[in-house]
C-alpha positions in Angstrom: 110.1 -221.8 167.9 107.8 -225.0 166.8 105.9 -224.0 163.5 103.6 -226.0 161.7 101.0 -226.1 158.9 98.0 -228.0 157.6 95.8 -227.8 155.1 91.8 -226.4 155.2 89.5 -229.5 153.8 88.1 -229.9 150.2 85.0 -227.1 150.9 87.1 -224.3 152.7 90.5 -224.9 150.8 89.0 -222.0 148.4 89.2 -219.8 150.9 91.7 -220.6 153.4 95.4 -220.7 152.1 96.2 -222.9 155.3 96.4 -223.3 159.1 99.3 -222.7 161.1 100.7 -222.6 164.5 103.8 -221.6 166.4 104.3 -222.8 170.0 107.1 -222.7 172.6 105.5 -223.0 175.9 108.6 -223.7 177.6 109.9 -220.3 177.2 109.0 -217.8 179.9 111.3 -214.9 178.8 110.6 -211.9 176.3 111.4 -212.3 172.8 113.2 -209.9 170.6 111.1 -208.0 168.4 110.6 -209.9 164.7 109.1 -208.3 161.4 106.1 -209.2 159.5 106.3 -208.6 156.0 103.3 -208.0 153.8 101.7 -211.4 151.9 98.4 -210.6 150.5 96.4 -212.6 153.2 94.9 -211.5 156.1 94.8 -213.9 159.4 92.6 -214.8 162.2 94.1 -215.6 165.2 93.8 -217.9 168.5 96.3 -216.8 171.2 96.7 -219.6 173.9 99.9 -218.0 175.0 100.7 -214.8 176.5 100.0 -212.0 174.2 102.3 -210.1 171.7 102.9 -206.5 171.5 102.7 -205.0 167.9 105.3 -202.3 167.5 104.3 -199.4 164.5 105.0 -196.0 163.7 102.6 -195.0 166.1 103.6 -197.2 169.1 103.2 -200.6 170.6 100.1 -202.2 171.0 98.8 -205.5 173.0 96.8 -207.5 171.0 93.8 -208.7 171.7 93.8 -212.7 172.6 91.6 -213.4 169.5 91.3 -211.2 166.6 91.6 -210.8 162.9 94.5 -208.9 161.3 93.9 -207.3 158.1 95.7 -206.9 155.1 99.4 -205.3 155.7 100.2 -202.6 153.7 104.3 -202.5 154.8 106.0 -204.3 157.6 105.0 -204.5 161.4 107.3 -205.6 164.2 106.1 -207.9 166.9 107.2 -209.2 170.1 106.6 -212.1 172.4 106.7 -211.5 175.8 106.7 -215.1 177.3 105.2 -218.2 176.3 103.9 -218.7 173.1 100.8 -220.6 171.9 99.1 -219.3 168.4 96.9 -221.0 166.0 96.0 -219.0 163.2 93.6 -219.2 159.7 95.3 -217.5 156.7 92.8 -216.9 154.2 93.1 -216.6 150.6 93.6 -212.8 149.7 89.9 -212.8 148.8 89.1 -215.6 151.3 87.2 -213.8 154.3 85.0 -211.9 152.1 82.3 -214.6 152.0 82.1 -215.0 156.0 81.4 -211.6 157.1 79.1 -208.5 156.5 81.0 -205.6 155.3 83.7 -204.7 153.3 87.6 -206.6 154.2 88.8 -202.8 153.3 87.6 -202.0 156.7 90.1 -204.3 158.1 93.2 -203.4 156.5 96.0 -202.2 158.8 94.4 -203.1 161.6 93.4 -205.8 164.2 89.9 -206.2 165.3 88.3 -208.3 168.1 86.3 -211.2 166.6 83.5 -209.8 169.0 82.9 -206.9 166.6 82.7 -209.2 163.6 80.6 -212.3 164.2 77.8 -211.9 167.0 78.1 -215.8 168.1 82.0 -215.1 168.3 82.3 -216.1 172.0 81.3 -219.3 171.4 83.9 -220.2 169.1 86.3 -218.7 171.2 85.1 -220.7 174.2 85.3 -224.0 172.3 88.9 -222.9 170.8 90.1 -222.3 174.3 89.0 -225.5 175.2 90.9 -227.3 172.2 93.7 -229.7 173.5 95.5 -230.0 170.1 95.8 -228.4 166.4 93.3 -231.3 165.0 90.6 -230.4 167.4 91.1 -226.5 166.4 90.9 -227.4 162.8 87.4 -229.0 163.5 86.3 -226.2 165.4 87.0 -223.4 163.2 85.9 -225.3 160.3 82.4 -226.3 161.6 82.2 -222.4 162.2 83.4 -221.2 159.1 81.2 -223.5 157.5 77.8 -222.2 159.1 79.1 -218.5 158.1 79.7 -219.1 154.6 77.5 -216.8 152.1 76.4 -216.9 148.3 80.3 -216.5 147.0 79.3 -216.0 143.3 80.2 -212.2 143.7 83.9 -212.8 144.5 84.7 -215.1 141.5 85.7 -212.6 139.2 88.1 -211.1 142.0 89.5 -214.6 142.8 90.2 -215.2 139.3 92.1 -211.8 139.3 94.2 -212.8 142.2 95.1 -215.8 140.8 96.5 -213.9 137.6 98.2 -211.6 139.7 99.9 -214.3 141.9 100.8 -216.3 138.6 101.9 -213.3 136.6 104.1 -212.7 140.1 103.1 -209.6 140.5 103.7 -208.3 136.5 100.8 -208.7 134.9 99.1 -205.3 134.0 95.8 -203.6 135.0 94.9 -203.1 131.5 95.5 -206.9 130.3 93.2 -208.0 133.9 90.6 -205.8 133.0 90.4 -207.2 129.2 90.9 -210.6 130.7 87.7 -210.5 132.6 85.9 -208.2 130.4 85.1 -205.5 132.7 85.6 -202.2 133.5 88.8 -200.8 135.3 87.1 -198.7 137.9 84.7 -201.1 138.7 87.7 -204.0 139.0 89.5 -201.6 141.1 86.9 -200.8 143.4 85.6 -204.3 143.9 89.2 -205.9 144.2 90.0 -203.0 147.0 86.2 -204.3 148.8 87.1 -207.6 148.6 90.8 -208.1 149.2 91.3 -204.8 151.0 94.2 -203.5 148.8 94.3 -201.4 145.4 95.3 -203.7 142.5 98.5 -202.0 142.0 99.4 -202.3 146.1 98.3 -206.2 145.8 100.7 -206.9 142.6 103.5 -204.8 144.5 103.1 -207.5 147.2 103.1 -210.4 145.2 106.1 -208.9 143.6 108.1 -208.2 146.7 107.5 -211.7 147.8 108.5 -213.5 144.7 111.8 -211.4 145.0 112.2 -212.2 148.7 112.0 -216.2 147.2 114.6 -215.5 144.9 116.9 -214.3 147.9 116.2 -217.1 149.9 116.7 -219.6 147.2 119.7 -217.8 146.1 118.6 -217.8 142.3 120.7 -215.1 141.3 124.1 -213.7 140.9 123.6 -210.3 142.2 120.7 -207.9 143.1 120.6 -206.3 139.3 119.8 -210.0 138.8 116.7 -210.1 141.4 115.3 -206.7 140.1 114.8 -208.0 136.4 114.1 -211.4 137.3 111.4 -210.1 139.5 109.8 -207.9 137.1 111.2 -204.3 138.3 112.1 -201.7 136.0 115.7 -201.9 137.7 117.7 -202.4 140.9 116.7 -199.0 142.1 113.0 -199.6 141.7 113.9 -203.1 143.4 115.1 -201.7 146.3 113.1 -199.2 146.8 109.8 -201.6 146.9 112.1 -203.9 149.2 112.7 -201.0 151.8 108.9 -199.9 151.9 108.0 -203.5 152.6 110.7 -204.4 155.5 112.3 -201.2 156.5 115.6 -203.2 155.5 117.8 -202.7 152.2 118.2 -206.0 150.9 122.0 -206.2 152.3 120.6 -205.5 156.0 118.1 -208.1 155.5 120.8 -210.8 155.4 122.1 -210.1 158.5 119.0 -210.3 160.2 117.8 -213.5 161.9 114.1 -213.0 160.8 112.6 -216.5 161.7 108.9 -215.0 160.9 109.6 -214.2 157.5 110.7 -217.4 156.5 107.6 -218.9 158.5 105.1 -216.5 156.6 106.6 -215.0 153.5 108.7 -217.8 152.0 107.4 -221.1 150.8 
Protein backbone atom coordinates (compact mmCIF):
# COMPACT_ATOMS: atom_id res chain seq x y z
CA UNK A 1 0.00 0.00 0.00
CA UNK A 2 1.11 3.57 -0.69
CA UNK A 3 0.08 5.82 2.21
CA UNK A 4 0.62 9.60 2.11
CA UNK A 5 -0.36 12.40 4.48
CA UNK A 6 -0.98 16.06 3.54
CA UNK A 7 -1.53 19.18 5.66
CA UNK A 8 -4.55 21.47 5.25
CA UNK A 9 -4.20 25.17 4.57
CA UNK A 10 -3.92 27.61 7.48
CA UNK A 11 -7.60 28.56 7.33
CA UNK A 12 -8.76 24.96 7.78
CA UNK A 13 -6.07 23.54 10.08
CA UNK A 14 -8.25 24.37 13.10
CA UNK A 15 -10.84 21.91 11.79
CA UNK A 16 -8.85 19.37 9.79
CA UNK A 17 -6.03 17.28 11.23
CA UNK A 18 -4.79 16.05 7.85
CA UNK A 19 -5.64 14.63 4.46
CA UNK A 20 -4.41 11.15 3.62
CA UNK A 21 -4.42 8.85 0.65
CA UNK A 22 -4.09 5.09 0.37
CA UNK A 23 -3.44 3.51 -3.00
CA UNK A 24 -2.73 0.12 -4.52
CA UNK A 25 -4.37 0.29 -7.92
CA UNK A 26 -2.38 -2.59 -9.41
CA UNK A 27 -3.72 -5.30 -7.10
CA UNK A 28 -6.96 -6.89 -8.30
CA UNK A 29 -7.11 -9.56 -5.57
CA UNK A 30 -9.22 -9.19 -2.41
CA UNK A 31 -7.18 -8.08 0.59
CA UNK A 32 -7.19 -9.58 4.05
CA UNK A 33 -9.36 -7.98 6.72
CA UNK A 34 -7.80 -5.10 8.62
CA UNK A 35 -8.77 -3.72 12.02
CA UNK A 36 -9.31 -0.01 12.53
CA UNK A 37 -9.24 1.32 16.07
CA UNK A 38 -10.89 4.47 17.47
CA UNK A 39 -8.71 7.58 17.40
CA UNK A 40 -11.22 10.32 18.33
CA UNK A 41 -11.53 11.70 14.78
CA UNK A 42 -14.18 11.65 12.05
CA UNK A 43 -13.30 10.81 8.45
CA UNK A 44 -14.72 11.94 5.10
CA UNK A 45 -13.83 9.27 2.53
CA UNK A 46 -13.65 9.49 -1.26
CA UNK A 47 -13.13 6.19 -3.04
CA UNK A 48 -11.70 6.06 -6.56
CA UNK A 49 -10.87 2.35 -6.38
CA UNK A 50 -12.97 -0.70 -5.64
CA UNK A 51 -15.23 -0.47 -2.61
CA UNK A 52 -14.43 -1.72 0.88
CA UNK A 53 -16.54 -3.99 3.06
CA UNK A 54 -16.96 -3.21 6.78
CA UNK A 55 -17.47 -6.00 9.30
CA UNK A 56 -19.06 -5.38 12.69
CA UNK A 57 -21.01 -7.50 15.15
CA UNK A 58 -24.07 -6.79 12.99
CA UNK A 59 -22.50 -8.41 9.91
CA UNK A 60 -20.90 -7.21 6.67
CA UNK A 61 -21.82 -4.01 4.82
CA UNK A 62 -20.35 -2.57 1.63
CA UNK A 63 -19.23 1.00 2.15
CA UNK A 64 -20.67 3.77 -0.04
CA UNK A 65 -18.37 5.26 -2.65
CA UNK A 66 -18.14 8.62 -0.87
CA UNK A 67 -19.18 9.04 2.74
CA UNK A 68 -18.52 10.29 6.24
CA UNK A 69 -17.79 7.80 8.98
CA UNK A 70 -18.69 9.07 12.42
CA UNK A 71 -16.73 8.47 15.59
CA UNK A 72 -15.76 4.89 16.37
CA UNK A 73 -16.48 3.62 19.87
CA UNK A 74 -14.57 0.38 19.37
CA UNK A 75 -12.75 -1.44 16.58
CA UNK A 76 -14.20 -2.36 13.21
CA UNK A 77 -12.80 -4.61 10.49
CA UNK A 78 -12.55 -3.54 6.85
CA UNK A 79 -11.57 -5.41 3.71
CA UNK A 80 -10.65 -4.16 0.26
CA UNK A 81 -12.11 -6.25 -2.53
CA UNK A 82 -9.70 -5.22 -5.27
CA UNK A 83 -8.00 -1.98 -6.34
CA UNK A 84 -7.47 0.42 -3.46
CA UNK A 85 -7.79 4.14 -4.13
CA UNK A 86 -8.84 6.32 -1.19
CA UNK A 87 -8.59 10.00 -0.40
CA UNK A 88 -9.75 11.06 3.06
CA UNK A 89 -10.20 14.14 5.22
CA UNK A 90 -9.45 13.43 8.87
CA UNK A 91 -11.21 16.09 10.91
CA UNK A 92 -10.06 17.32 14.28
CA UNK A 93 -12.20 15.76 17.06
CA UNK A 94 -14.62 18.73 17.02
CA UNK A 95 -13.74 19.79 13.48
CA UNK A 96 -16.74 18.59 11.48
CA UNK A 97 -19.45 20.38 13.46
CA UNK A 98 -18.83 23.87 11.97
CA UNK A 99 -19.61 22.49 8.49
CA UNK A 100 -22.95 20.77 9.18
CA UNK A 101 -26.42 21.69 10.46
CA UNK A 102 -27.05 18.87 12.95
CA UNK A 103 -25.21 17.35 15.92
CA UNK A 104 -22.13 15.31 15.05
CA UNK A 105 -23.38 12.72 17.54
CA UNK A 106 -25.99 11.69 14.93
CA UNK A 107 -23.14 10.17 12.91
CA UNK A 108 -21.43 8.19 15.66
CA UNK A 109 -20.74 4.58 14.75
CA UNK A 110 -22.18 4.74 11.22
CA UNK A 111 -21.21 5.77 7.71
CA UNK A 112 -23.44 8.21 5.87
CA UNK A 113 -23.45 9.16 2.19
CA UNK A 114 -22.51 12.78 1.52
CA UNK A 115 -25.86 13.49 -0.16
CA UNK A 116 -27.55 13.05 3.25
CA UNK A 117 -25.28 15.66 4.80
CA UNK A 118 -25.00 18.40 2.16
CA UNK A 119 -27.59 19.16 -0.53
CA UNK A 120 -24.89 20.25 -2.98
CA UNK A 121 -22.64 17.22 -2.45
CA UNK A 122 -23.26 15.84 -5.95
CA UNK A 123 -21.16 18.66 -7.45
CA UNK A 124 -18.37 17.92 -4.98
CA UNK A 125 -18.43 14.21 -5.75
CA UNK A 126 -18.35 14.85 -9.48
CA UNK A 127 -15.39 17.21 -9.17
CA UNK A 128 -13.50 14.77 -6.93
CA UNK A 129 -14.08 11.94 -9.39
CA UNK A 130 -12.46 14.03 -12.16
CA UNK A 131 -9.32 14.81 -10.17
CA UNK A 132 -6.11 13.27 -11.47
CA UNK A 133 -3.98 13.60 -8.33
CA UNK A 134 -4.12 14.44 -4.63
CA UNK A 135 -3.14 18.08 -5.13
CA UNK A 136 -6.27 18.58 -7.24
CA UNK A 137 -8.37 16.72 -4.67
CA UNK A 138 -7.13 18.98 -1.90
CA UNK A 139 -7.99 22.13 -3.87
CA UNK A 140 -11.52 20.86 -4.56
CA UNK A 141 -12.28 19.78 -0.99
CA UNK A 142 -10.81 22.91 0.57
CA UNK A 143 -12.90 25.13 -1.68
CA UNK A 144 -16.02 23.15 -0.75
CA UNK A 145 -15.36 23.22 2.99
CA UNK A 146 -14.48 26.91 3.07
CA UNK A 147 -17.80 27.67 1.38
CA UNK A 148 -19.65 25.63 4.03
CA UNK A 149 -17.85 26.93 7.10
CA UNK A 150 -20.25 28.51 9.58
CA UNK A 151 -19.82 30.70 12.67
CA UNK A 152 -17.48 28.72 14.90
CA UNK A 153 -17.45 30.74 18.15
CA UNK A 154 -19.90 28.25 19.69
CA UNK A 155 -17.31 25.46 19.47
CA UNK A 156 -14.34 27.33 20.99
CA UNK A 157 -14.92 25.94 24.49
CA UNK A 158 -15.22 22.40 23.15
CA UNK A 159 -12.01 22.77 21.16
CA UNK A 160 -10.25 23.95 24.33
CA UNK A 161 -11.65 20.94 26.16
CA UNK A 162 -10.45 18.56 23.43
CA UNK A 163 -6.97 20.11 23.50
CA UNK A 164 -6.70 19.74 27.29
CA UNK A 165 -7.67 16.07 27.09
CA UNK A 166 -5.13 15.41 24.32
CA UNK A 167 -2.35 17.31 26.12
CA UNK A 168 -3.03 15.30 29.29
CA UNK A 169 -3.01 12.07 27.21
CA UNK A 170 -6.52 11.35 28.45
CA UNK A 171 -5.64 11.67 32.14
CA UNK A 172 -7.37 14.94 33.08
CA UNK A 173 -10.52 14.63 35.21
CA UNK A 174 -13.92 15.97 34.19
CA UNK A 175 -13.95 18.03 37.39
CA UNK A 176 -10.71 19.77 36.41
CA UNK A 177 -11.99 20.36 32.87
CA UNK A 178 -15.15 22.05 34.12
CA UNK A 179 -13.13 24.16 36.55
CA UNK A 180 -10.66 25.23 33.86
CA UNK A 181 -13.45 26.12 31.45
CA UNK A 182 -15.62 27.71 34.17
CA UNK A 183 -18.73 25.79 33.16
CA UNK A 184 -21.10 23.22 34.61
CA UNK A 185 -20.41 19.52 34.13
CA UNK A 186 -23.79 18.64 32.60
CA UNK A 187 -23.60 21.54 30.15
CA UNK A 188 -20.08 20.62 29.13
CA UNK A 189 -20.91 16.93 28.71
CA UNK A 190 -23.96 17.75 26.58
CA UNK A 191 -22.06 20.18 24.33
CA UNK A 192 -19.09 17.82 24.03
CA UNK A 193 -21.26 14.90 22.91
CA UNK A 194 -23.05 17.10 20.37
CA UNK A 195 -19.84 18.55 18.88
CA UNK A 196 -17.45 15.59 19.11
CA UNK A 197 -19.82 12.62 18.91
CA UNK A 198 -18.46 10.90 22.03
CA UNK A 199 -18.93 11.40 25.73
CA UNK A 200 -16.14 13.14 27.63
CA UNK A 201 -15.33 9.91 29.44
CA UNK A 202 -15.16 7.74 26.31
CA UNK A 203 -13.13 10.30 24.37
CA UNK A 204 -10.62 10.47 27.22
CA UNK A 205 -10.40 6.66 27.26
CA UNK A 206 -9.73 6.64 23.50
CA UNK A 207 -6.97 9.25 23.82
CA UNK A 208 -5.41 7.30 26.69
CA UNK A 209 -5.63 4.05 24.69
CA UNK A 210 -3.91 5.64 21.69
CA UNK A 211 -1.16 6.96 23.95
CA UNK A 212 -0.61 3.42 25.28
CA UNK A 213 -0.59 2.11 21.70
CA UNK A 214 2.13 4.62 20.87
CA UNK A 215 4.16 3.53 23.91
CA UNK A 216 3.93 -0.07 22.73
CA UNK A 217 4.92 0.85 19.18
CA UNK A 218 7.88 2.89 20.45
CA UNK A 219 8.79 0.04 22.82
CA UNK A 220 9.04 2.73 25.46
CA UNK A 221 8.42 0.29 28.32
CA UNK A 222 9.85 -2.74 30.11
CA UNK A 223 6.59 -4.69 30.37
CA UNK A 224 2.84 -4.20 30.18
CA UNK A 225 2.71 -3.13 33.82
CA UNK A 226 4.89 -0.16 32.91
CA UNK A 227 2.64 0.63 29.94
CA UNK A 228 -0.36 0.57 32.28
CA UNK A 229 1.12 3.03 34.73
CA UNK A 230 2.87 5.23 32.17
CA UNK A 231 -0.37 5.30 30.18
CA UNK A 232 -2.46 6.51 33.13
CA UNK A 233 -4.33 3.27 33.87
CA UNK A 234 -5.12 2.15 37.41
CA UNK A 235 -3.27 -1.13 36.98
CA UNK A 236 -2.40 -3.76 34.37
CA UNK A 237 -5.87 -5.34 34.49
CA UNK A 238 -7.45 -1.95 33.71
CA UNK A 239 -5.05 -1.45 30.80
CA UNK A 240 -5.72 -4.91 29.33
CA UNK A 241 -9.50 -4.45 29.68
CA UNK A 242 -9.48 -1.14 27.78
CA UNK A 243 -6.98 -2.38 25.20
CA UNK A 244 -9.11 -5.45 24.47
CA UNK A 245 -12.29 -3.36 24.29
CA UNK A 246 -10.88 -0.99 21.67
CA UNK A 247 -8.94 -3.54 19.59
CA UNK A 248 -10.66 -6.89 20.14
CA UNK A 249 -7.16 -8.23 20.94
CA UNK A 250 -5.15 -8.61 24.10
CA UNK A 251 -1.78 -6.81 24.01
CA UNK A 252 0.23 -9.99 23.32
CA UNK A 253 -2.08 -10.93 20.41
CA UNK A 254 -1.71 -7.40 19.06
CA UNK A 255 2.03 -7.99 18.61
CA UNK A 256 1.42 -11.11 16.53
CA UNK A 257 -0.91 -9.38 14.06
CA UNK A 258 0.16 -7.48 10.95
CA UNK A 259 -2.04 -4.44 11.56
CA UNK A 260 -1.13 -2.15 8.69
CA UNK A 261 -4.16 0.13 9.05
CA UNK A 262 -3.47 0.73 12.75
CA UNK A 263 0.04 1.92 11.90
CA UNK A 264 -1.42 4.37 9.38
CA UNK A 265 -4.31 5.72 11.46
CA UNK A 266 -3.48 5.34 15.16
CA UNK A 267 0.28 5.84 15.31
CA UNK A 268 2.21 9.04 14.67
